[in-house]
N, C-alpha and C positions, 0 to 999 in steps of 0.2 A: 593531566586528563585529556586536553585537546590533541596533545601530541599523539596519546594513545588512539583516540579516534579518528585521528588523520591516518595513523599508520594502518587501521582497521580496514578504513575507507580504500586504502591504495592496494591492500593485500588482495590475491587472489580468493575468490569465492568458491566454496565446493559446489558441486552439481547439483546436489538436493536443493541448496540454499538458491542456485541460480533459478531453479524452478518455482520455489516459494516466492522470489521476486516477481517473475513474470504473473503469477496467480495473483498477487496482491496489487499489482497494476491493472490486472484484467478487473478485478473487483472494485478497484478505485473508481477505474473508468465507466463502468455501469452504474455505479453511485453518483458520479458526476453528472451522468446523461438522466438519470432520474431527476435531480436536483435542478438540472438547466430545461428540462421539459417545457413546452410552451403551454400545454393543457393543464388544466386545473385536475390535480391528482388527490386523492384522500390523505388526510394529515398522517396516517400511518405508513403510507408508501413513502411520503416526503422524508418522516423521520428515519425509515429503514434505508432510504438512500444515503442520509446523513451518516448512519452507522456504517454502512458499507466502504465509502469514502474513508473513515477514520479506521477501521480495521485494514483496509487494502494498504493504505500507506503505513500503518503501523509494521504490517508483515513484511512490506518492501523493505522498509528500513532495518527492519532486524535481520533479514535476511541478506542484506547488503553489509552490515557491519559484523557479521559472523566470519571468521578466521577460521582457517586451517590449523 
């Protein structure tokens, strides 16, 4: 299983999934910015920031492990 993951990580990524990776990183960055903000924000916004980090990271990882 680990060798399959290593092989997928090193394989070339299709163009569509390169875009998915970029969007996932952007969403994660926005969510991290919300979580690290120095001002007091409502709990709903902090929760949404946590979800954004999770969704963005998952999208980037899935995009990276997709092979041709």
